[in-house]
C-alpha positions in Angstrom: 6.3 -12.0 -23.2 4.5 -10.7 -20.2 1.8 -13.5 -20.0 -1.8 -11.7 -17.6 -4.4 -15.1 -17.9 -0.8 -16.4 -16.2 -0.7 -13.7 -13.5 -4.4 -14.1 -12.8 -4.3 -17.6 -12.4 -1.0 -18.3 -10.4 -2.3 -14.8 -8.1 -6.1 -15.6 -7.5 -6.4 -18.9 -8.3 -10.3 -17.9 -9.6 -12.8 -21.0 -9.0 -16.3 -22.1 -10.8 -19.0 -19.7 -9.3 -16.7 -16.5 -8.6 -17.7 -13.4 -9.1 -15.3 -11.0 -10.8 -15.0 -6.7 -11.3 -12.0 -5.4 -12.8 -12.9 -1.8 -11.6 -11.9 2.0 -12.3 -12.1 6.1 -11.3 -12.2 8.2 -13.8 -11.6 12.0 -13.9 -14.3 14.7 -13.1 -15.1 18.7 -12.6 -11.5 19.8 -10.3 -9.7 16.6 -11.7 -8.1 15.7 -15.0 -6.7 12.8 -17.1 -3.2 12.4 -17.5 -1.8 9.9 -19.9 -0.8 7.2 -17.6 -4.5 7.2 -16.3 -5.6 7.2 -19.7 -3.5 4.2 -20.6 -4.3 2.6 -16.8 -7.9 2.7 -17.9 -7.2 0.9 -21.2 -5.0 -1.6 -19.5 -8.0 -2.5 -17.4 -10.5 -3.2 -19.7 -7.6 -5.5 -21.5 -7.4 -7.5 -18.2 -10.9 -7.9 -17.6 -10.9 -9.2 -21.1 -8.3 -11.6 -20.2 -10.5 -12.1 -16.9 -13.1 -13.0 -19.3 -11.9 -15.8 -21.7 -10.0 -17.3 -18.3 -14.3 -18.0 -16.2 -15.7 -19.0 -19.8 -13.0 -21.9 -19.2 -13.4 -22.4 -15.8 -17.2 -21.3 -15.0 -16.9 -17.8 -13.4 -18.8 -14.5 -14.0 -17.2 -11.2 -15.1 -18.5 -8.1 -14.6 -18.8 -5.1 -17.3 -15.9 -2.1 -16.2 -17.2 -0.8 -13.0 -16.0 3.2 -12.7 -16.7 5.7 -10.6 -15.6 9.5 -10.1 -12.0 10.2 -8.5 -12.2 10.7 -4.9 -9.1 13.0 -5.7 -7.5 11.9 -2.7 -5.5 8.2 -1.6 -7.3 6.1 0.7 -10.5 8.2 1.0 -14.1 6.5 0.9 -15.4 5.7 -2.2 -18.6 7.8 -3.6 -22.1 6.5 -3.6 -22.8 5.6 -7.0 -21.0 4.9 -10.0 -20.6 3.5 -14.0 -21.1 -0.6 -14.9 -20.6 -0.6 -18.7 -23.5 2.0 -19.6 -25.5 1.2 -16.5 -25.6 3.8 -13.4 -25.2 1.6 -10.2 -24.7 2.0 -6.4 -21.1 1.3 -5.6 -21.1 -0.6 -3.0 -23.9 -3.6 -3.0 -22.0 -4.1 -6.8 -18.0 -4.2 -5.4 -20.3 -6.4 -1.9 -21.8 -9.0 -4.4 -18.3 -9.9 -5.5 -16.1 -12.6 -4.8 -12.6 -10.4 -6.4 -12.1 -6.7 -7.2 -9.4 -5.6 -9.3 -9.2 -1.8 -9.0 -6.5 -0.5 -11.6 -6.9 3.5 -9.8 -5.3 6.8 -10.3 -6.0 7.5 -6.8 -6.2 4.2 -3.8 -8.8 2.5 -3.1 -7.4 0.4 -0.6 -8.6 1.7 2.3 -11.9 1.0 0.9 -11.6 -2.4 -0.2 -10.4 -3.1 3.1 -13.3 -2.2 5.3 -15.3 -4.8 2.7 -12.8 -7.6 3.3 -12.7 -7.0 6.4 -17.2 -7.6 6.9 -17.9 -9.8 4.0 -15.9 -13.8 4.1 -16.2 -14.1 0.6 -14.7 -10.9 -0.4 -10.6 -10.5 -1.8 -9.6 -7.8 -3.7 -6.1 -6.3 -5.8 -5.7 -3.2 -5.3 -3.9 -1.5 -7.9 -3.3 2.4 -7.3 -0.9 4.3 -10.2 -0.9 0.5 -11.9 1.9 1.7 -15.4 1.6 -0.4 -18.6 5.4 -0.8 -18.3 5.3 -2.7 -14.5 4.2 -6.1 -16.9 7.6 -6.3 -18.1 9.1 -5.0 -14.1 7.1 -5.6 -10.9 4.6 -7.3 -12.2 6.3 -10.0 -13.9 8.1 -11.2 -11.2 8.8 -14.6 -9.3 6.3 -14.6 -6.7 6.8 -17.7 -5.4 10.7 -16.4 -4.7 9.1 -13.3 -3.3 6.7 -14.7 -1.0 10.3 -16.6 0.7 11.7 -13.5 0.6 8.9 -12.1 2.8 8.3 -14.5 4.8 11.8 -14.1 5.4 11.5 -10.5 7.0 8.1 -12.0 8.5 9.8 -14.6 11.0 12.3 -11.4 12.0 9.4 -9.5 12.8 7.0 -11.6 14.8 7.8 -11.1 18.8 9.6 -8.1 18.2 9.5 -4.8 19.7 11.2 -2.3 18.1 12.3 -2.0 14.2 15.6 0.3 14.6 16.3 2.1 11.4 19.2 3.7 10.6 19.3 5.9 6.9 22.3 6.5 4.8 22.2 10.5 6.0 22.8 9.0 9.2 19.3 10.1 10.9 17.5 7.6 12.8 14.1 6.5 14.7 12.2 3.5 15.9 9.1 2.0 14.9 7.1 0.5 17.8 5.5 -2.9 16.9 4.8 -4.1 20.6 0.8 -4.7 20.3 0.5 -5.2 16.7 1.1 -8.1 14.2 3.3 -8.0 11.4 1.2 -9.5 8.0 2.7 -10.1 4.0 1.9 -9.0 1.0 3.4 -11.6 -0.8 1.2 -11.5 -4.5 -1.0 -14.4 -3.5 -4.9 -13.9 -3.1 -6.9 -17.2 -3.7 -10.6 -17.3 -2.5 -10.7 -18.2 0.8 -6.8 -17.0 1.9 -6.5 -17.0 5.7 -5.5 -13.8 7.3 -5.7 -10.5 5.0 -7.7 -11.3 1.7 -6.3 -7.4 0.7 -3.5 -6.7 -1.1 -1.5 -4.5 -3.7 -0.3 -5.3 -7.0 2.5 -5.6 -7.8 3.4 -7.3 -4.9 5.8 -7.7 -2.1 6.5 -6.5 1.2 6.3 -7.5 4.5 4.8 -4.6 7.1 3.4 -3.5 9.8 1.7 -1.0 11.9 3.2 1.1 14.2 1.2 0.7 18.1 0.0 4.4 17.8 -0.3 5.2 21.1 -4.2 4.1 21.7 -4.5 2.3 24.4 -4.7 4.5 28.2 -1.1 5.6 29.6 1.0 3.5 27.5 2.6 6.1 24.9 4.0 4.6 21.9 7.9 4.3 21.6 7.9 5.8 17.3 10.3 7.8 17.8 13.7 9.3 16.2 14.5 11.9 12.7 13.2 10.4 9.3 14.7 12.7 6.5 12.8 13.1 2.7 14.6 14.0 0.4 12.3 16.2 -2.6 14.2 18.2 -4.7 17.3 19.9 -4.0 16.7 19.7 -0.5 16.9 17.7 2.7 13.6 18.4 4.9 14.0 16.1 8.1 10.6 14.3 10.3 11.2 15.5 14.1 8.9 12.0 15.4 7.7 11.4 19.0 5.0 9.4 20.6 3.9 8.1 17.1 3.5 11.5 15.1 4.8 13.7 13.2 6.0 16.2 15.6 8.6 18.9 13.7 9.6 20.4 10.6 13.7 21.0 10.1 14.8 23.0 7.2 14.5 26.6 6.1 13.5 26.0 2.1 10.4 26.3 0.4 9.7 21.6 0.7 10.1 22.4 4.5 7.3 25.1 4.4 4.4 23.4 2.5 5.3 19.8 4.7 4.7 21.9 7.8 1.4 23.6 5.9 0.4 19.8 4.7 0.5 18.7 8.2 -1.1 22.1 9.7 -3.9 21.2 7.6 -5.1 18.3 9.0 -2.4 17.3 12.1 -3.9 13.9 11.7 -1.9 13.1 8.2 1.0 13.7 10.8 0.0 10.0 12.5 3.0 6.9 11.6 0.3 4.5 9.8 3.0 1.8 8.8 6.6 0.4 8.4 7.7 -2.1 5.8 10.5 -3.8 4.0 9.5 -3.9 0.4 11.3 -7.5 -1.1 10.2 -7.8 -5.0 13.4 -7.9 -6.6 11.9 -7.2 -10.4 10.5 -3.6 -9.2 12.0 -0.3 -10.5 12.2 2.6 -9.2 11.5 5.1 -11.1 9.5 7.2 -8.6 6.1 5.8 -8.6 5.1 4.3 -5.6 3.6 1.4 -6.2 6.7 -0.1 -8.2 8.8 1.9 -5.4 7.3 0.3 -2.5 8.1 -3.3 -3.8 11.9 -2.7 -4.0 12.8 -1.9 -0.4 12.3 0.0 3.2 9.6 2.6 3.0 7.3 3.7 5.9 4.1 5.7 5.7 1.6 8.4 7.5 -2.2 9.6 7.8 -5.0 7.0 7.3 -4.0 3.0 9.3 -7.3 1.5 10.2 -7.0 -0.9 6.5 -3.3 -2.6 7.3 -4.6 -3.2 10.7 -4.3 0.3 12.9 -6.5 2.7 15.1 -6.9 5.7 12.5 -9.3 6.4 10.6 -11.5 8.3 8.5 -13.2 9.8 11.2 -10.6 11.3 12.8 -9.8 13.4 9.6 -10.9 17.5 9.5 -12.0 16.4 5.9 -12.7 13.7 3.3 -10.5 16.0 1.0 -7.0 15.7 3.9 -7.3 12.0 4.3 -4.3 10.8 3.5 -1.8 7.5 3.4 1.3 8.3 2.1 4.1 5.9 2.2 7.8 7.3 1.9 10.2 4.7 -0.1 14.3 4.2 0.6 14.8 1.3 -2.2 18.1 1.3 -4.0 17.7 4.4 -6.4 15.9 6.6 -4.4 18.3 9.8 -3.1 18.3 8.3 0.4 18.7 4.9 1.4 18.6 2.7 5.0 22.3 1.9 5.6 21.4 -1.0 9.2 17.6 -1.8 9.7 17.3 -4.3 13.1 14.9 -6.2 14.8 14.6 -5.3 18.9 13.2 -7.6 21.1 13.0 -7.4 24.8 15.1 -9.6 26.1 18.1 -7.5 24.2 18.2 -9.9 21.1 18.3 -8.5 17.9 17.6 -9.7 14.1 19.1 -7.9 11.5 17.3 -7.2 8.0 19.3 -4.8 6.6 24.1 -4.4 7.0 25.5 -2.2 4.7 22.2 -1.1 2.9 21.7 -4.7 1.7 19.0 -6.9 2.9 20.6 -10.0 5.0 17.3 -12.8 4.0 
């Protein structure tokens, strides 16, 4: 049986004197509700009550549920106003005065929460966009000590590497440039005072890095290759050079949609993340939050919240801001046959071979 109080204790280790805020986003005009979203808000209140029970014994404050109108885009800036219980409030002061925020949202708030974590030394957050109750019986119930060990094993292979060399099950191949970057782990531990990155996704379980985006004068990115994306019955191939999607190969409707998507805002074509999910309890069902914890994935669009150079201001309009992951875990239509971390001295460390992790 899932024990939310045990998960809270294991992951966050709340301390006396803390201020905890559980947050949701809400439907608004033009963004209709759906059953999963409605259940997620109910789940958020249940978690808030679990925090309150622990807070009564440990001695930390748990606020009423915080809500804001949905942004309509993943990782867009949050609106200025929201609601704390029945009271209308300015959103940022409520978030900024929290020591722990748990955001169980429809649209990802990871990027704006990461911005707060960078500015505020006693702030940390768990972003849970698209979380579903059934995950309490899968990825949320993982052995997070084992998840952390697997994350660290991959981190050791990526540290000091210049490239990640990936061959997909379709035969396509791509290279992700790790120069001038520091790989990080999202291993499911977020105690107060944690060193390094103080924002995680839940469910957790990945080692990730923003590829070098070519922002240094005269030093182009080495990220390049061909990345296959399966949509319905159609395989579309993203052609990549200098860390950008520069062409879409395909003759069908999916290819046309992707071309229009990137033409609407070319900044979306930035390669924003390369990552390895290692949560063995994660199930692949089409929900990206959980799918990405089950295997290899990459993302395009915004990257500053993960340590990259592309932020909200680079996009044409607030509504075109995006950070979108594409997943290749077992159960997805395309997988990864092999992946290696390559070093400047010619050495290479295997991460995936024969479609399986070798860590």
